[in-house]
N, CA, C and O of each residue as an XYZ file, in Angstrom:
752
protein
N       0.812     -1.189     -0.010
C      -0.002     -0.001      0.011
C       0.844      1.257      0.005
O       0.445      2.260     -0.587
N       2.021      1.231      0.660
C       2.854      2.410      0.692
C       3.312      2.830     -0.703
O       3.472      4.024     -0.956
N       3.524      1.894     -1.598
C       3.948      2.232     -2.976
C       2.855      2.997     -3.670
O       3.151      3.945     -4.397
N       1.595      2.628     -3.481
C       0.495      3.337     -4.132
C       0.411      4.770     -3.639
O       0.093      5.662     -4.426
N       0.687      5.027     -2.356
C       0.650      6.389     -1.851
C       1.712      7.274     -2.447
O       1.495      8.478     -2.584
N       2.859      6.721     -2.809
C       3.915      7.493     -3.414
C       3.523      8.018     -4.772
O       3.949      9.103     -5.169
N       2.702      7.247     -5.503
C       2.303      7.655     -6.839
C       1.016      8.485     -6.848
O       0.672      9.068     -7.876
N       0.326      8.546     -5.761
C      -0.920      9.336     -5.702
C      -0.698     10.811     -6.006
O      -1.449     11.357     -6.814
N       0.296     11.507     -5.405
C       0.498     12.921     -5.772
C       0.832     13.096     -7.248
O       0.361     14.050     -7.868
N       1.624     12.210     -7.822
C       1.959     12.307     -9.231
C       0.697     12.145    -10.104
O       0.519     12.857    -11.093
N      -0.168     11.202     -9.719
C      -1.417     10.979    -10.460
C      -2.349     12.194    -10.341
O      -3.005     12.549    -11.320
N      -2.423     12.825     -9.192
C      -3.263     14.004     -9.011
C      -2.748     15.157     -9.826
O      -3.534     15.837    -10.485
N      -1.436     15.408     -9.806
C      -0.865     16.483    -10.613
C      -1.083     16.239    -12.090
O      -1.409     17.170    -12.827
N      -0.912     15.019    -12.532
C      -1.144     14.647    -13.933
C      -2.571     14.873    -14.356
O      -2.837     15.401    -15.436
N      -3.498     14.467    -13.495
C      -4.925     14.662    -13.804
C      -5.282     16.144    -13.875
O      -6.045     16.557    -14.748
N      -4.741     16.937    -12.970
C      -5.015     18.381    -12.991
C      -4.438     19.017    -14.252
O      -5.059     19.893    -14.854
N      -3.257     18.573    -14.643
C      -2.649     19.124    -15.868
C      -3.477     18.855    -17.076
O      -3.634     19.725    -17.932
N      -4.020     17.650    -17.169
C      -4.835     17.298    -18.314
C      -6.172     18.041    -18.319
O      -6.722     18.309    -19.388
N      -6.704     18.379    -17.135
C      -7.986     19.061    -17.107
C      -7.887     20.561    -17.133
O      -8.896     21.243    -17.313
N      -6.668     21.105    -16.954
C      -6.479     22.566    -16.945
C      -6.633     23.157    -18.325
O      -6.276     22.519    -19.315
N      -7.160     24.368    -18.412
C      -7.265     24.993    -19.739
C      -5.883     25.266    -20.337
O      -4.896     25.413    -19.616
N      -5.834     25.331    -21.674
C      -4.583     25.652    -22.340
C      -4.204     27.071    -21.994
O      -5.057     27.922    -21.739
N      -2.887     27.310    -21.990
C      -2.409     28.644    -21.691
C      -2.427     29.499    -22.964
O      -2.097     29.030    -24.054
N      -2.816     30.746    -22.797
C      -2.887     31.659    -23.946
C      -1.459     31.961    -24.407
O      -0.527     32.012    -23.604
N      -1.313     32.157    -25.700
C      -0.024     32.524    -26.265
C       0.048     34.031    -26.408
O      -0.975     34.711    -26.494
N       1.281     34.549    -26.433
C       1.518     35.974    -26.553
C       2.086     36.290    -27.905
O       2.937     35.566    -28.423
N       1.599     37.407    -28.495
C       2.064     37.866    -29.793
C       2.357     39.367    -29.690
O       1.757     40.082    -28.888
N       3.298     39.822    -30.527
C       3.674     41.216    -30.606
C       3.183     41.788    -31.947
O       3.346     41.164    -32.996
N       2.592     42.962    -31.892
C       2.107     43.644    -33.066
C       3.110     44.785    -33.356
O       3.457     45.552    -32.458
N       3.565     44.884    -34.606
C       4.473     45.926    -35.015
C       3.999     46.522    -36.313
O       3.488     45.813    -37.180
N       4.166     47.838    -36.457
C       3.851     48.498    -37.726
C       4.641     47.850    -38.842
O       5.788     47.453    -38.637
N       4.062     47.739    -39.992
C       4.713     47.067    -41.124
C       4.254     45.639    -41.289
O       4.438     45.056    -42.358
N       3.657     45.056    -40.260
C       3.133     43.689    -40.373
C       1.636     43.723    -40.611
O       0.865     43.046    -39.931
N       1.233     44.535    -41.602
C      -0.136     44.637    -41.977
C      -0.523     46.095    -42.155
O       0.311     46.921    -42.528
N      -1.802     46.420    -41.886
C      -2.271     47.803    -42.075
C      -3.299     48.140    -41.019
O      -4.133     47.316    -40.642
N      -3.218     49.362    -40.559
C      -4.201     49.930    -39.650
C      -4.732     51.192    -40.335
O      -4.062     52.224    -40.361
N      -5.961     51.096    -40.898
C      -6.453     52.165    -41.752
C      -7.695     52.815    -41.208
O      -8.282     52.360    -40.227
N      -8.088     53.894    -41.867
C      -9.313     54.606    -41.553
C      -9.898     55.149    -42.824
O      -9.184     55.344    -43.808
N     -11.208     55.401    -42.819
C     -11.901     55.914    -44.031
C     -13.031     56.822    -43.580
O     -13.558     56.708    -42.473
N     -13.377     57.717    -44.473
C     -14.472     58.665    -44.204
C     -14.945     59.283    -45.483
O     -14.611     58.835    -46.580
N     -15.735     60.329    -45.325
C     -16.264     61.086    -46.459
C     -16.096     62.577    -46.201
O     -16.501     63.095    -45.161
N     -15.491     63.252    -47.168
C     -15.307     64.703    -47.105
C     -15.952     65.339    -48.316
O     -15.655     64.962    -49.449
N     -16.832     66.301    -48.090
C     -17.607     66.954    -49.136
C     -18.162     65.949    -50.133
O     -18.089     66.159    -51.343
N     -18.718     64.857    -49.620
C     -19.381     63.856    -50.420
C     -18.448     62.867    -51.114
O     -18.924     61.969    -51.809
N     -17.149     63.005    -50.947
C     -16.209     62.103    -51.597
C     -15.502     61.236    -50.551
O     -15.027     61.724    -49.525
N     -15.449     59.935    -50.846
C     -14.791     58.987    -49.928
C     -13.295     59.216    -49.930
O     -12.709     59.546    -50.962
N     -12.682     59.042    -48.778
C     -11.221     59.061    -48.661
C     -10.812     57.976    -47.696
O     -11.614     57.496    -46.895
N      -9.561     57.599    -47.783
C      -9.005     56.598    -46.831
C      -7.578     57.018    -46.484
O      -6.923     57.789    -47.186
N      -7.143     56.463    -45.360
C      -5.802     56.719    -44.881
C      -5.327     55.596    -44.033
O      -6.012     54.585    -43.884
N      -4.151     55.757    -43.466
C      -3.621     54.700    -42.591
C      -2.668     55.331    -41.585
O      -2.199     56.456    -41.755
N      -2.400     54.568    -40.535
C      -1.406     54.941    -39.529
C      -0.144     54.152    -39.802
O      -0.176     52.925    -39.887
N       0.980     54.863    -39.942
C       2.236     54.195    -40.272
C       2.959     53.625    -39.058
O       3.847     52.782    -39.192
N       2.572     54.092    -37.868
C       3.243     53.637    -36.639
C       2.252     53.179    -35.618
O       1.354     53.928    -35.232
N       2.407     51.935    -35.167
C       1.582     51.352    -34.102
C       2.331     50.129    -33.555
O       3.204     49.569    -34.217
N       1.978     49.747    -32.377
C       2.555     48.504    -31.823
C       1.623     48.043    -30.688
O       0.675     48.727    -30.303
N       1.942     46.864    -30.184
C       1.147     46.341    -29.079
C       1.387     44.872    -28.860
O       2.270     44.252    -29.453
N       0.556     44.338    -27.975
C       0.671     42.915    -27.635
C      -0.725     42.294    -27.553
O      -1.713     42.962    -27.249
N      -0.765     41.017    -27.829
C      -2.018     40.243    -27.806
C      -1.752     38.967    -27.031
O      -0.766     38.279    -27.296
N      -2.607     38.640    -26.086
C      -2.589     37.364    -25.420
C      -3.886     36.701    -25.777
O      -4.960     37.232    -25.496
N      -3.797     35.511    -26.411
C      -5.025     34.897    -26.991
C      -4.895     33.390    -27.029
O      -3.850     32.841    -27.380
N      -6.000     32.725    -26.653
C      -6.109     31.267    -26.748
C      -7.509     30.997    -27.342
O      -8.514     31.272    -26.686
N      -7.582     30.467    -28.561
C      -8.890     30.231    -29.166
C      -9.778     29.268    -28.369
O     -10.998     29.270    -28.531
N      -9.170     28.453    -27.517
C      -9.960     27.543    -26.688
C     -10.576     28.281    -25.496
O     -11.565     27.824    -24.923
N      -9.995     29.409    -25.131
C     -10.477     30.219    -24.010
C     -10.329     31.713    -24.310
O      -9.571     32.412    -23.638
N     -11.052     32.195    -25.317
C     -10.879     33.603    -25.748
C     -11.249     34.587    -24.644
O     -10.770     35.721    -24.643
N     -12.076     34.177    -23.725
C     -12.537     35.099    -22.685
C     -11.394     35.576    -21.737
O     -11.533     36.584    -21.044
N     -10.282     34.834    -21.729
C      -9.156     35.243    -20.909
C      -8.118     36.046    -21.711
O      -7.080     36.450    -21.188
N      -8.424     36.258    -22.963
C      -7.510     37.009    -23.846
C      -7.491     38.492    -23.506
O      -8.432     39.048    -22.939
N      -6.367     39.105    -23.883
C      -6.161     40.515    -23.649
C      -5.377     41.068    -24.822
O      -4.685     40.320    -25.512
N      -5.476     42.368    -25.057
C      -4.649     43.013    -26.038
C      -4.542     44.509    -25.722
O      -5.438     45.107    -25.126
N      -3.447     45.071    -26.131
C      -3.269     46.518    -25.980
C      -2.509     46.993    -27.208
O      -1.370     46.594    -27.450
N      -3.163     47.848    -27.970
C      -2.556     48.386    -29.207
C      -2.463     49.886    -29.044
O      -3.443     50.553    -28.713
N      -1.250     50.418    -29.285
C      -1.011     51.870    -29.204
C      -0.696     52.381    -30.608
O       0.150     51.838    -31.319
N      -1.405     53.443    -30.977
C      -1.276     54.038    -32.307
C      -0.650     55.408    -32.193
O      -1.112     56.251    -31.424
N       0.393     55.629    -32.954
C       1.034     56.918    -33.039
C       0.182     57.813    -33.969
O       0.195     57.636    -35.188
N      -0.540     58.752    -33.392
C      -1.462     59.574    -34.175
C      -0.740     60.528    -35.115
O      -1.329     61.031    -36.072
N       0.526     60.773    -34.844
C       1.307     61.648    -35.765
C       1.587     60.953    -37.098
O       1.990     61.607    -38.059
N       1.382     59.665    -37.166
C       1.698     58.890    -38.369
C       0.541     58.743    -39.328
O       0.630     57.984    -40.293
N      -0.562     59.465    -39.079
C      -1.757     59.370    -39.963
C      -1.439     60.047    -41.310
O      -0.887     61.147    -41.359
N      -1.792     59.379    -42.354
C      -1.625     59.920    -43.702
C      -2.760     59.462    -44.641
O      -3.235     58.328    -44.569
N      -3.165     60.370    -45.504
C      -4.228     60.058    -46.462
C      -3.802     60.259    -47.893
O      -4.526     59.882    -48.814
N      -2.603     60.864    -48.102
C      -2.152     61.125    -49.458
C      -2.649     62.486    -49.981
O      -2.330     62.858    -51.110
N      -3.413     63.220    -49.188
C      -3.863     64.544    -49.579
C      -3.157     65.544    -48.666
O      -3.350     65.506    -47.451
N      -2.353     66.426    -49.221
C      -1.491     67.313    -48.433
C      -2.319     68.230    -47.520
O      -1.917     68.449    -46.377
N      -3.436     68.766    -47.967
C      -4.247     69.641    -47.157
C      -4.836     68.867    -45.979
O      -4.773     69.331    -44.841
N      -5.406     67.693    -46.243
C      -5.995     66.883    -45.145
C      -4.876     66.411    -44.200
O      -5.033     66.468    -42.980
N      -3.769     65.955    -44.749
C      -2.682     65.463    -43.893
C      -2.078     66.574    -43.043
O      -1.595     66.311    -41.942
N      -2.097     67.802    -43.529
C      -1.638     68.950    -42.754
C      -2.610     69.317    -41.642
O      -2.193     69.847    -40.612
N      -3.877     69.049    -41.829
C      -4.926     69.384    -40.810
C      -5.022     68.352    -39.733
O      -5.252     68.708    -38.578
N      -4.857     67.069    -40.051
C      -5.092     65.983    -39.082
C      -4.337     66.136    -37.768
O      -4.937     65.864    -36.729
N      -3.069     66.548    -37.726
C      -2.385     66.678    -36.450
C      -2.867     67.849    -35.582
O      -2.547     67.909    -34.394
N      -3.637     68.781    -36.169
C      -4.007     69.973    -35.468
C      -5.043     69.753    -34.367
O      -5.608     68.672    -34.204
N      -5.262     70.842    -33.619
C      -6.153     70.843    -32.461
C      -7.571     70.354    -32.793
O      -8.157     69.591    -32.025
N      -8.117     70.786    -33.920
C      -9.494     70.392    -34.281
C      -9.645     68.907    -34.577
O     -10.730     68.346    -34.427
N      -8.562     68.275    -34.995
C      -8.651     66.867    -35.374
C      -7.993     65.964    -34.305
O      -8.624     65.681    -33.287
N      -6.766     65.514    -34.507
C      -6.158     64.601    -33.557
C      -5.432     65.276    -32.411
O      -5.133     64.626    -31.410
N      -5.141     66.559    -32.528
C      -4.441     67.312    -31.458
C      -3.242     66.541    -30.935
O      -3.154     66.236    -29.745
N      -2.314     66.227    -31.845
C      -1.204     65.331    -31.497
C      -0.238     65.920    -30.478
O       0.485     65.172    -29.821
N      -0.207     67.240    -30.329
C       0.657     67.808    -29.320
C       0.188     67.436    -27.900
O       1.003     67.151    -27.023
N      -1.118     67.442    -27.695
C      -1.656     67.069    -26.369
C      -1.931     65.553    -26.280
O      -1.853     64.981    -25.193
N      -2.253     64.895    -27.422
C      -2.596     63.489    -27.403
C      -1.909     62.739    -28.531
O      -2.525     62.431    -29.551
N      -0.621     62.446    -28.339
C       0.153     61.834    -29.455
C      -0.212     60.388    -29.790
O       0.124     59.887    -30.863
N      -0.902     59.724    -28.862
C      -1.255     58.333    -29.123
C      -2.739     58.065    -28.868
O      -3.402     58.789    -28.126
N      -3.225     57.030    -29.491
C      -4.554     56.466    -29.194
C      -4.294     55.009    -28.732
O      -3.319     54.381    -29.144
N      -5.169     54.508    -27.891
C      -4.974     53.170    -27.322
C      -6.254     52.368    -27.394
O      -7.327     52.855    -27.037
N      -6.135     51.122    -27.861
C      -7.261     50.175    -27.790
C      -6.833     49.109    -26.816
O      -5.899     48.348    -27.069
N      -7.532     49.062    -25.693
C      -7.233     48.152    -24.587
C      -8.323     47.069    -24.532
O      -9.413     47.324    -24.021
N      -8.045     45.886    -25.041
C      -9.025     44.789    -25.121
C      -9.052     44.019    -23.815
O      -8.019     43.539    -23.349
N     -10.248     43.900    -23.216
C     -10.397     43.207    -21.956
C     -10.704     41.705    -22.126
O     -10.384     40.891    -21.260
N     -11.329     41.366    -23.257
C     -11.596     39.950    -23.549
C     -12.050     39.795    -25.005
O     -12.365     40.765    -25.694
N     -12.067     38.583    -25.420
C     -12.560     38.185    -26.764
C     -13.776     37.277    -26.576
O     -13.764     36.400    -25.712
N     -14.800     37.474    -27.359
C     -16.001     36.614    -27.340
C     -16.029     35.798    -28.642
O     -15.979     36.353    -29.740
N     -16.109     34.488    -28.495
C     -16.195     33.615    -29.673
C     -17.559     33.743    -30.313
O     -18.587     33.742    -29.636
N     -17.551     33.856    -31.667
C     -18.828     33.938    -32.397
C     -19.007     32.770    -33.348
O     -19.985     32.717    -34.094
N     -18.064     31.829    -33.327
C     -18.147     30.660    -34.195
C     -17.079     30.733    -35.296
O     -16.863     31.783    -35.901
N     -16.424     29.602    -35.538
C     -15.386     29.567    -36.516
C     -14.213     30.453    -36.095
O     -13.755     30.383    -34.955
N     -13.727     31.290    -37.025
C     -12.627     32.179    -36.698
C     -13.070     33.584    -36.316
O     -12.264     34.512    -36.247
N     -14.381     33.720    -36.067
C     -14.969     35.043    -35.755
C     -15.001     35.291    -34.222
O     -15.425     34.447    -33.433
N     -14.526     36.496    -33.858
C     -14.498     36.912    -32.464
C     -14.880     38.385    -32.345
O     -14.752     39.144    -33.305
N     -15.341     38.778    -31.186
C     -15.542     40.184    -30.861
C     -14.458     40.562    -29.836
O     -14.363     39.955    -28.770
N     -13.657     41.558    -30.172
C     -12.674     42.096    -29.230
C     -13.377     43.208    -28.464
O     -13.697     44.250    -29.037
N     -13.617     42.995    -27.183
C     -14.352     43.971    -26.370
C     -13.364     44.740    -25.501
O     -12.581     44.143    -24.762
N     -13.406     46.060    -25.592
C     -12.472     46.830    -24.799
C     -12.782     48.293    -24.782
O     -13.924     48.699    -24.998
N     -11.760     49.100    -24.524
C     -11.876     50.558    -24.413
C     -10.961     51.197    -25.440
O      -9.769     50.895    -25.494
N     -11.518     52.075    -26.249
C     -10.750     52.831    -27.190
C     -10.596     54.256    -26.644
O     -11.585     54.892    -26.280
N      -9.367     54.752    -26.590
C      -9.119     56.086    -26.100
C      -8.447     56.918    -27.215
O      -7.348     56.605    -27.674
N      -9.144     57.976    -27.625
C      -8.622     58.910    -28.602
C      -8.810     60.305    -28.047
O      -9.890     60.620    -27.547
N      -7.793     61.155    -28.119
C      -7.852     62.530    -27.614
C      -8.286     62.589    -26.168
O      -8.972     63.530    -25.770
N      -7.898     61.596    -25.363
C      -8.259     61.600    -23.945
C      -9.658     61.149    -23.650
O     -10.050     61.104    -22.484
N     -10.441     60.808    -24.676
C     -11.827     60.340    -24.503
C     -11.814     58.835    -24.630
O     -11.347     58.299    -25.636
N     -12.322     58.143    -23.619
C     -12.375     56.677    -23.611
C     -13.833     56.205    -23.750
O     -14.731     56.681    -23.055
N     -14.028     55.267    -24.657
C     -15.362     54.684    -24.921
C     -15.239     53.177    -25.053
O     -14.259     52.663    -25.591
N     -16.248     52.478    -24.555
C     -16.316     51.032    -24.771
C     -16.666     50.752    -26.237
O     -17.584     51.355    -26.792
N     -15.934     49.845    -26.841
C     -16.180     49.466    -28.246
C     -16.051     47.962    -28.408
O     -15.413     47.292    -27.596
N     -16.652     47.445    -29.444
C     -16.564     46.037    -29.820
C     -16.062     46.001    -31.255
O     -16.722     46.497    -32.168
N     -14.904     45.416    -31.440
C     -14.295     45.258    -32.770
C     -14.490     43.815    -33.240
O     -13.868     42.901    -32.699
N     -15.347     43.604    -34.240
C     -15.478     42.233    -34.803
C     -14.219     41.874    -35.584
O     -13.751     42.656    -36.412
N     -13.676     40.696    -35.319
C     -12.428     40.255    -35.956
C     -12.538     38.830    -36.455
O     -13.252     38.002    -35.889
N     -11.802     38.562    -37.546
C     -11.534     37.186    -37.942
C     -10.082     36.951    -37.502
O      -9.184     37.707    -37.873
N      -9.867     35.909    -36.719
C      -8.544     35.612    -36.206
C      -8.109     34.226    -36.687
O      -8.816     33.233    -36.516
N      -6.928     34.196    -37.289
C      -6.363     32.944    -37.785
C      -4.954     32.800    -37.199
O      -4.136     33.718    -37.248
N      -4.712     31.621    -36.650
C      -3.390     31.357    -36.062
C      -2.702     30.277    -36.892
O      -3.255     29.207    -37.146
N      -1.453     30.601    -37.313
C      -0.672     29.667    -38.086
C       0.765     29.732    -37.581
O       1.457     30.736    -37.754
N       1.194     28.647    -36.956
C       2.558     28.653    -36.399
C       2.682     29.699    -35.335
O       1.904     29.735    -34.382
N       3.688     30.574    -35.503
C       3.936     31.626    -34.476
C       3.292     32.959    -34.904
O       3.670     34.014    -34.395
N       2.328     32.919    -35.829
C       1.703     34.154    -36.305
C       0.194     34.124    -36.043
O      -0.481     33.113    -36.237
N      -0.297     35.275    -35.595
C      -1.735     35.464    -35.419
C      -2.142     36.575    -36.381
O      -1.614     37.684    -36.310
N      -3.076     36.279    -37.275
C      -3.576     37.252    -38.239
C      -4.966     37.696    -37.806
O      -5.865     36.878    -37.616
N      -5.124     38.997    -37.655
C      -6.427     39.580    -37.246
C      -6.901     40.569    -38.270
O      -6.160     41.462    -38.683
N      -8.167     40.406    -38.688
C      -8.732     41.321    -39.689
C     -10.142     41.700    -39.253
O     -10.946     40.837    -38.902
N     -10.438     43.016    -39.280
C     -11.765     43.472    -38.889
C     -12.047     44.884    -39.258
O     -11.166     45.606    -39.723
N     -13.276     45.288    -39.056
C     -13.757     46.640    -39.404
C     -14.672     47.126    -38.294
O     -15.489     46.370    -37.768
N     -14.525     48.407    -37.941
C     -15.293     49.028    -36.891
C     -15.781     50.394    -37.390
O     -15.004     51.166    -37.952
N     -17.042     50.681    -37.186
C     -17.607     52.024    -37.510
C     -17.632     52.826    -36.223
O     -18.075     52.334    -35.184
N     -17.156     54.067    -36.292
C     -17.158     55.001    -35.155
C     -17.804     56.309    -35.555
O     -17.880     56.646    -36.737
N     -18.265     57.034    -34.566
C     -18.706     58.414    -34.758
C     -17.581     59.266    -34.217
O     -17.323     59.253    -33.014
N     -16.907     60.006    -35.076
C     -15.719     60.751    -34.675
C     -15.980     61.758    -33.622
O     -15.114     61.987    -32.778
N     -17.133     62.385    -33.616
C     -17.448     63.420    -32.596
C     -17.526     62.832    -31.200
O     -17.342     63.567    -30.229
N     -17.791     61.540    -31.053
C     -17.817     60.902    -29.751
C     -16.442     60.921    -29.064
O     -16.330     60.780    -27.846
N     -15.400     61.103    -29.893
C     -14.025     61.182    -29.368
C     -13.431     62.595    -29.548
O     -12.216     62.775    -29.471
N     -14.282     63.571    -29.782
C     -13.858     64.981    -29.975
C     -12.893     65.133    -31.155
O     -12.019     66.000    -31.141
N     -13.055     64.296    -32.164
C     -12.241     64.394    -33.375
C     -13.093     65.202    -34.400
O     -14.209     64.814    -34.743
N     -12.534     66.312    -34.861
C     -13.262     67.193    -35.738
C     -14.098     68.196    -34.970
O     -15.327     68.123    -34.977
N     -13.443     69.123    -34.313
C     -14.134     70.125    -33.499
C     -14.171     71.457    -34.287
O     -13.763     71.521    -35.447
N     -14.662     72.493    -33.633
C     -14.727     73.802    -34.287
C     -15.664     73.724    -35.477
O     -16.784     73.226    -35.357
N     -15.212     74.217    -36.636
C     -16.069     74.266    -37.826
C     -16.409     72.854    -38.357
O     -17.258     72.725    -39.238
N     -15.774     71.826    -37.847
C     -15.929     70.463    -38.350
C     -16.881     69.625    -37.504
O     -17.110     68.453    -37.800
N     -17.445     70.235    -36.433
C     -18.296     69.503    -35.491
C     -19.539     68.901    -36.122
O     -19.909     67.773    -35.797
N     -20.182     69.623    -37.008
C     -21.493     69.247    -37.494
C     -21.536     68.056    -38.466
O     -22.555     67.372    -38.562
N     -20.471     67.819    -39.159
C     -20.496     66.788    -40.192
C     -20.896     67.320    -41.541
O     -21.042     66.557    -42.496
N     -21.076     68.635    -41.632
C     -21.445     69.250    -42.922
C     -20.362     69.044    -43.980
O     -20.672     68.766    -45.139
N     -19.114     69.177    -43.595
C     -18.010     69.043    -44.553
C     -17.347     67.678    -44.495
O     -16.965     67.131    -45.529
N     -17.206     67.126    -43.309
C     -16.648     65.806    -43.117
C     -17.634     64.967    -42.345
O     -18.025     65.344    -41.240
N     -18.053     63.830    -42.895
C     -19.061     63.005    -42.224
C     -18.623     62.599    -40.850
O     -17.430     62.429    -40.598
N     -19.576     62.439    -39.949
C     -19.288     62.026    -38.590
C     -18.873     60.559    -38.516
O     -18.084     60.188    -37.648
N     -19.385     59.728    -39.401
C     -19.088     58.300    -39.371
C     -17.707     58.047    -40.019
O     -17.409     58.536    -41.109
N     -16.893     57.273    -39.309
C     -15.540     56.943    -39.739
C     -15.381     55.434    -39.606
O     -15.826     54.826    -38.633
N     -14.746     54.856    -40.592
C     -14.447     53.398    -40.527
C     -13.008     53.202    -40.064
O     -12.118     53.979    -40.410
N     -12.797     52.150    -39.277
C     -11.463     51.757    -38.862
C     -11.238     50.327    -39.363
O     -12.026     49.427    -39.074
N     -10.174     50.135    -40.100
C      -9.866     48.833    -40.667
C      -8.568     48.264    -40.086
O      -7.531     48.927    -40.085
N      -8.644     47.038    -39.598
C      -7.518     46.355    -39.002
C      -7.212     45.125    -39.868
O      -8.094     44.316    -40.157
N      -5.962     45.007    -40.266
C      -5.502     43.849    -41.006
C      -4.033     43.655    -40.662
O      -3.151     44.052    -41.423
N      -3.772     43.030    -39.492
C      -2.400     42.931    -38.978
C      -2.052     41.467    -38.675
O      -2.910     40.621    -38.421
N      -0.770     41.236    -38.719
C      -0.226     39.929    -38.334
C       0.711     40.155    -37.170
O       1.656     40.936    -37.271
N       0.452     39.469    -36.054
C       1.275     39.556    -34.877
C       2.116     38.293    -34.805
O       1.690     37.229    -35.255
N       3.303     38.409    -34.243
C       4.225     37.292    -34.164
C       4.535     36.926    -32.715
O       4.611     37.784    -31.835
N       4.715     35.600    -32.495
C       4.993     35.107    -31.132
C       6.264     35.760    -30.621
O       7.228     35.995    -31.350
N       6.210     36.036    -29.333
C       7.384     36.716    -28.786
C       7.507     36.620    -27.316
O       8.456     37.154    -26.740
C-alpha cells in the first residue's frame, strides 16, 4: 500500500494538468506587419488613410478567448491620407491634437467567440483623452507563431472629440468613420 501512496501525488498532478485549460499565447504587433487604416467622407467624396506607426501585444487562446487581452497603441502623428491639405490638418487641435494626445490606445479586456474564426474584441478605445467602450469584430487565424487579425469598426468621430470647431456638425466631413484592422502579430 505504501507504494500506491507514493504515486498518488503524481497521479493527481497529472490529472489536474490534463484538465487545466490551455495557456494563452503571446504575440507582438508591429507596424509594417499589416495595415491599420481609416476611411471617411469629405464633401461627399470617400477618402481613406492609414497609420504608419503602431505597436502592441495580444494574449489569446482560441480555446479560452474570454481570458484574452490586447493593448494596441497608435502613433497619431503617423496618420496619412495622401492629400496634403488633409494630412496637414489631421495633427491639429481640431482633429487629432497630437501635441496634447500623441497616441490612441485600444485596450481589449476579452474576446468573445462567435463561431469559426470570428470573435468580438471587447475593450476601451481612447482617442484625444476620451475613452469609450467598443466592440471590434475580428476574424482571427493562427498559423505557427503568427496570429492574423482582420476586422472593421464604424465609429462616430465626434464621440471622441475628433473634428471640432467648424468640423463638429459633419457638414463638410461625415461624422461616421471606418477603422480597418488587417495585422499579423508574431509570437514573442
